[in-house]
C-alpha positions in Angstrom: -12.9 -10.7 22.1 -13.7 -7.7 20.0 -16.5 -7.3 17.4 -16.8 -4.1 15.4 -17.0 -2.5 12.0 -14.7 0.2 10.7 -16.1 2.2 7.9 -14.1 4.6 5.8 -17.0 6.4 4.3 -15.6 9.5 2.6 -12.2 10.5 1.4 -11.4 14.1 0.6 -8.6 15.5 -1.6 -8.3 12.4 -3.8 -8.5 11.4 -7.4 -12.0 10.0 -7.2 -13.9 8.6 -4.3 -13.1 5.5 -2.2 -14.1 3.9 1.0 -12.9 1.1 3.3 -14.7 -1.2 5.6 -13.3 -3.8 8.0 -15.5 -6.3 9.9 -14.2 -8.0 13.1 -16.1 -10.7 14.8 -15.0 -12.3 18.1 -11.5 -10.9 17.7 -11.0 -12.2 14.2 -10.9 -10.0 11.0 -13.6 -11.4 8.8 -13.8 -9.0 5.8 -11.9 -6.1 4.4 -13.4 -4.3 1.5 -11.4 -1.6 -0.3 -14.0 0.1 -2.5 -13.8 2.6 -5.4 -17.0 4.6 -5.1 -16.4 6.8 -8.1 -19.1 6.1 -10.7 -17.8 4.4 -13.8 -16.8 7.0 -16.4 -16.7 4.5 -19.3 -13.4 5.8 -20.8 -12.9 2.6 -22.7 -16.4 2.7 -24.1 -15.9 6.3 -25.1 -12.8 5.2 -27.1 -15.1 3.7 -29.7 -15.4 6.0 -32.7 -12.4 8.2 -31.8 -9.5 8.7 -34.2 -6.0 7.5 -33.3 -4.9 11.1 -33.0 -7.5 11.9 -30.3 -7.1 8.8 -28.1 -4.1 9.8 -26.0 -5.6 13.1 -24.9 -8.9 11.4 -24.2 -7.4 8.6 -22.1 -5.2 11.1 -20.2 -8.4 12.3 -18.5 -8.6 9.0 -16.6 -6.2 10.5 -14.0 -5.0 14.0 -13.5 -1.8 13.4 -11.7 -0.7 10.5 -14.0 -2.1 11.9 -17.2 1.3 12.0 -18.9 1.7 8.3 -18.2 -1.6 7.5 -19.9 -0.6 9.7 -22.9 2.7 7.9 -23.4 1.1 4.4 -22.9 -1.8 5.2 -25.3 0.6 6.5 -27.9 2.6 3.3 -27.6 -0.5 1.2 -28.1 -1.6 3.3 -31.1 1.8 3.1 -32.8 1.9 -0.6 -32.3 -1.5 -1.0 -33.9 -0.3 1.1 -36.9 3.2 -0.4 -37.1 4.9 2.9 -36.4 8.5 2.6 -35.0 9.5 5.7 -33.0 12.7 7.5 -33.7 15.6 7.3 -31.2 15.1 11.0 -30.4 11.4 10.4 -29.7 12.3 7.5 -27.4 14.6 9.9 -25.5 12.0 12.6 -25.3 9.4 10.1 -24.0 11.8 8.8 -21.4 12.4 12.4 -20.2 8.6 13.0 -20.1 8.3 10.0 -17.7 11.3 11.2 -15.7 9.6 14.5 -15.2 6.4 12.8 -14.1 8.2 10.4 -11.7 10.1 13.3 -10.0 7.0 15.5 -9.6 4.6 12.7 -8.6 6.8 10.9 -6.2 7.8 14.2 -4.6 4.2 15.1 -4.1 3.4 11.8 -2.4 6.6 11.6 -0.3 6.8 15.2 1.0 3.1 16.2 1.2 1.4 12.9 2.2 3.8 10.5 3.7 6.4 12.6 5.4 4.0 14.2 7.9 3.5 10.8 9.5 7.2 10.5 10.2 7.4 13.8 11.9 4.1 13.5 13.8 2.4 16.2 11.8 -1.1 16.4 10.4 0.0 18.0 7.2 3.2 19.1 5.4 2.4 22.8 5.9 2.4 22.2 9.6 6.2 21.9 9.5 7.8 24.7 11.5 9.7 27.3 9.5 11.6 28.2 12.7 12.9 24.6 13.0 16.0 24.3 10.8 15.3 20.7 9.8 11.7 21.3 9.1 12.4 24.6 7.3 14.9 22.7 5.0 12.3 20.0 4.2 9.6 22.5 3.4 11.8 24.1 0.8 13.2 20.8 -0.4 9.7 19.5 -1.1 8.6 22.4 -3.3 11.9 22.7 -5.0 12.1 19.0 -6.0 8.5 19.1 -7.2 9.2 22.3 -9.2 12.2 20.7 -10.9 10.1 17.8 -12.1 7.4 20.2 -13.3 10.0 22.2 -15.2 11.4 19.2 -16.9 8.0 17.9 -17.9 6.9 21.3 -19.2 10.1 21.7 -21.2 9.9 18.3 -22.8 6.1 17.7 -23.1 4.5 21.1 -22.9 2.8 20.7 -19.5 3.4 18.8 -16.3 -0.1 17.3 -16.6 -2.1 16.6 -19.8 1.0 17.1 -22.0 0.5 18.8 -25.3 3.7 17.9 -27.2 3.8 14.0 -27.3 1.8 12.6 -30.3 1.4 9.5 -32.2 4.5 9.3 -34.4 6.7 11.7 -32.5 6.6 15.1 -30.8 5.1 18.4 -31.9 7.7 20.6 -30.2 11.3 20.3 -29.2 13.3 21.7 -26.3 15.8 24.6 -27.0 19.2 24.9 -25.5 18.3 27.6 -23.0 15.5 25.5 -21.6 17.8 22.4 -21.5 20.5 24.3 -19.6 17.9 25.6 -17.1 16.5 22.1 -16.6 20.0 20.7 -15.9 20.7 23.5 -13.5 17.4 22.9 -11.6 17.9 19.1 -11.5 21.5 19.4 -10.2 20.4 21.9 -7.5 17.8 19.6 -6.0 20.0 16.5 -5.9 21.2 17.1 -2.3 17.5 17.5 -1.3 16.7 14.0 -2.7 19.6 12.5 -0.9 18.2 13.9 2.3 14.8 12.5 1.3 16.3 9.0 0.8 17.9 9.0 4.3 14.6 10.1 5.9 12.7 7.2 4.4 15.5 4.7 5.0 15.2 5.5 8.7 11.4 5.8 8.8 10.1 3.9 11.9 7.2 2.2 10.1 7.4 -1.4 8.8 5.0 -4.0 7.5 6.4 -7.2 6.0 4.3 -9.8 4.1 5.4 -12.2 1.4 3.7 -11.4 -1.9 4.5 -11.5 -5.6 6.0 -8.5 -7.4 5.7 -7.6 -11.1 7.1 -4.8 -13.2 8.3 -3.9 -16.7 12.0 -4.3 -16.6 14.4 -2.9 -19.3 17.3 -4.9 -20.6 20.1 -2.4 -20.0 19.1 0.6 -18.0 16.4 1.3 -15.4 13.4 2.9 -17.1 9.7 3.1 -17.4 8.8 2.5 -21.1 10.7 -0.3 -22.8 11.3 -3.8 -21.5 9.8 -7.2 -20.6 7.4 -8.1 -17.8 9.3 -9.8 -15.0 8.0 -11.3 -11.7 9.6 -12.0 -8.4 9.0 -15.7 -8.9 11.3 -15.7 -12.0 8.9 -15.5 -14.9 9.8 -13.2 -17.9 7.5 -12.5 -20.9 7.0 -9.9 -23.5 4.8 -6.9 -22.6 2.3 -7.9 -25.3 1.5 -11.0 -23.1 1.0 -9.0 -19.9 -2.8 -9.2 -20.0 -2.8 -12.9 -20.8 -1.4 -13.6 -17.3 -3.9 -11.6 -15.3 -7.2 -12.7 -14.0 -9.9 -10.1 -13.9 -11.7 -10.2 -10.5 -15.2 -8.5 -10.2 -15.7 -6.9 -6.8 -19.4 -6.6 -6.1 -18.9 -3.9 -3.5 -16.7 -1.7 -5.7 -17.0 0.3 -9.0 -13.4 -0.8 -9.9 -12.0 -4.1 -11.0 -9.2 -6.0 -9.3 -6.6 -8.4 -10.8 -4.8 -11.5 -9.8 -1.6 -13.1 -11.2 -1.5 -16.9 -11.1 -4.6 -16.9 -8.9 -3.1 -14.7 -6.2 -2.6 -11.0 -5.4 0.5 -9.2 -6.4 2.1 -5.7 -6.1 3.2 -3.2 -8.7 4.9 0.1 -8.2 8.3 1.5 -7.1 9.0 -1.3 -4.6 8.4 -3.9 -7.4 10.7 -2.0 -9.8 13.6 -1.7 -7.3 13.2 -5.3 -6.2 13.4 -6.5 -9.8 15.8 -4.0 -11.4 17.9 -2.3 -8.8 21.1 -3.3 -10.6 20.0 -1.2 -13.6 19.9 2.1 -11.8 22.0 5.0 -13.1 25.7 4.7 -12.1 25.7 8.1 -10.3 22.6 7.0 -8.4 24.2 3.7 -7.3 27.3 5.6 -6.2 25.3 8.0 -4.0 23.3 5.2 -2.5 26.5 3.4 -1.6 27.8 6.5 0.3 24.5 6.6 2.2 25.1 3.2 3.6 24.6 0.5 1.0 20.8 1.3 0.8 20.3 -1.1 -2.2 21.2 -4.0 0.0 17.8 -3.5 1.6 16.2 -4.8 -1.6 14.6 -7.0 -2.6 12.3 -6.3 0.3 8.8 -7.4 1.4 8.3 -4.3 3.6 5.4 -2.3 2.1 6.7 0.9 3.6 9.9 0.5 1.6 7.7 1.4 -1.4 8.3 5.0 -0.2 12.0 4.5 0.0 12.0 3.0 -3.5 10.1 6.1 -4.7 12.8 8.3 -3.3 15.5 6.2 -5.0 13.5 6.5 -8.3 13.5 10.3 -8.0 17.3 10.3 -7.7 17.6 7.9 -10.7 15.3 10.1 -12.8 17.3 13.2 -12.0 20.6 11.5 -12.8 19.4 10.0 -16.1 17.7 13.2 -17.1 20.8 15.2 -16.6 22.7 12.6 -18.6 20.1 12.6 -21.5 19.9 16.4 -21.6 23.6 16.9 -21.5 24.5 14.3 -24.2 21.8 14.8 -26.9 21.1 17.4 -29.4 17.3 17.8 -30.1 16.3 18.8 -33.6 12.8 19.2 -35.1 11.5 16.0 -36.7 8.3 15.4 -38.6 5.7 13.0 -37.2 6.0 9.5 -38.5 2.8 8.7 -40.5 1.2 5.4 -41.3 -1.6 4.5 -43.6 -4.6 3.6 -41.5 -5.4 -0.1 -41.4 -7.0 -2.7 -39.1 -4.8 -3.6 -36.2 -4.5 -4.3 -32.5 -2.0 -2.3 -30.4 -0.7 -2.9 -26.9 1.0 -0.4 -24.7 2.7 -1.2 -21.4 4.7 1.3 -19.4 5.5 1.9 -15.7 3.4 4.8 -14.3 4.5 6.2 -10.9 2.2 3.8 -9.1 3.0 0.7 -11.2 2.5 -1.1 -14.4 -0.1 0.5 -16.8 -1.7 -1.3 -19.7 -3.5 0.1 -22.7 -5.0 -1.9 -25.6 -6.7 -0.4 -28.7 -8.3 -2.1 -31.7 -8.6 0.0 -34.8 -10.4 -0.3 -38.0 -9.3 0.3 -41.6 -10.4 4.0 -41.2 -8.0 4.6 -38.3 -10.8 4.8 -35.8 -10.9 2.9 -32.5 -13.3 0.0 -32.4 -12.7 -1.0 -28.8 -10.0 -1.0 -26.1 -9.0 -1.8 -22.5 -7.1 0.0 -19.7 -5.7 -1.6 -16.6 -4.3 0.8 -14.0 -1.9 0.1 -11.1 -4.3 0.7 -8.2 -6.6 -2.0 -9.5 -3.7 -4.4 -9.5 -2.7 -3.6 -6.0 -6.3 -3.8 -4.6 -6.3 -7.4 -3.4 -2.9 -6.9 -1.7 -4.1 -3.8 0.0 -7.2 -5.6 1.4 -5.1 -8.5 2.6 -2.5 -6.3 4.3 -5.2 -4.3 6.1 -6.7 -7.5 7.4 -3.3 -8.7 8.7 -2.5 -5.3 10.2 -5.8 -5.1 12.1 -5.5 -8.6 13.3 -2.0 -7.9 14.6 -3.2 -4.8 16.4 -6.0 -6.6 18.2 -6.9 -6.7 21.0 -4.9 -4.1 22.9 -4.8 -1.2 20.5 -7.1 1.8 20.7 -9.6 2.7 18.0 -7.7 5.8 17.0 -4.4 3.9 16.7 -6.0 1.3 14.4 -7.4 4.0 12.2 -4.1 5.7 11.9 -2.2 2.5 11.2 -4.6 1.7 8.4 -4.1 5.1 6.9 -0.3 4.8 7.0 -0.4 1.4 5.3 -2.7 2.5 2.5 -0.6 5.6 2.0 2.5 3.4 1.7 1.0 1.8 -1.5 0.5 5.3 -2.9 -2.9 4.6 -4.5 -4.7 7.5 -6.0 -6.4 8.2 -2.7 -3.1 8.9 -1.0 -3.9 12.6 -1.4 -6.1 12.2 1.7 -3.8 13.3 4.5 -6.3 12.1 7.1 -9.1 10.3 5.4 -10.3 7.6 7.7 -13.8 8.1 9.2 -14.7 5.2 11.4 -18.2 4.0 12.5 -17.6 1.8 15.5 -20.4 -0.6 16.5 
């Protein structure tokens, strides 16, 4: 009967600081605490007194890697507060902005942080250039990521902290030469993404546990900006009601908040999106997945590691839809849609790479923010992560080595792709 504490005390190469502690007494897991150690930065407090025009860039600083998601979500909230209706061209450009983010961010996570586990490597750069398969994957990873970066830069100005999206529209528009180059790059990496999907379909890691799933689901085609909130238990409601269904949970051991839905944990992210909306994927994506062995039949799934497979599928969808949107639309300069400042409340809900993102802003008659709220995906997954780690450790006891337990916890946390997934080997354990 084992008794010990595991303490993840410091995580390097992450967006912020986090730690994990697991307490086992007499062979039973008693506590799991997944802690955000980053000091509160009070972004929502700092919203107060800022003009509508300044808010998206301010809130983008919450997260470097997902900055463009925060920009689009904040813009949506601001426009809803002002009563601005985006043009059809603006909606397309925003969709392309998110597609660029999804391609880049998912590629970063899958190639650099998750794939080394499959190949028994410590890091992606440990792949052997003299091994044909590993040589191919090294080039695949950087080329897929570069294609996403190019698309995001073309459409939104930069792949992080975009400069072109604005309240009321866009400040710059893609030219034909850039569009042609983006299409070429996206088409060229499509075979690499098919290889990526097969790798994660056949990955040897699995962890199944029943939980609830939630995502913003469009009506017609798979996307990340427009839709209704849907759950795996059958509820559907407008995105403006999203916050009403969440219970804020204060964690005394963490600087971050957690959330429950209907009094229980739930999961957001790529797995939730594919579970709830796989039938809405791009036609070309579904055709390719069919040829790879009816991969969509694996969903809906309760296997947390299939979150990585779902991310790979989303890369393919974002490539296919981006090619479609770039090939079949002419982009022309449009002036920003203006609105007379007035008191209002705006809600923005989109799907960031790691899951559902919520922004709220309350503005005064002068067009200045009075207050606001932001709910990020990792906070929503927090309770599920803790519960999964507890079950994982319990299942590994009593015949698993300390090192194996540490590694299995790392893999499970990486499967969720929280912001600390950047830590290739982050677990430092203090055994008592």
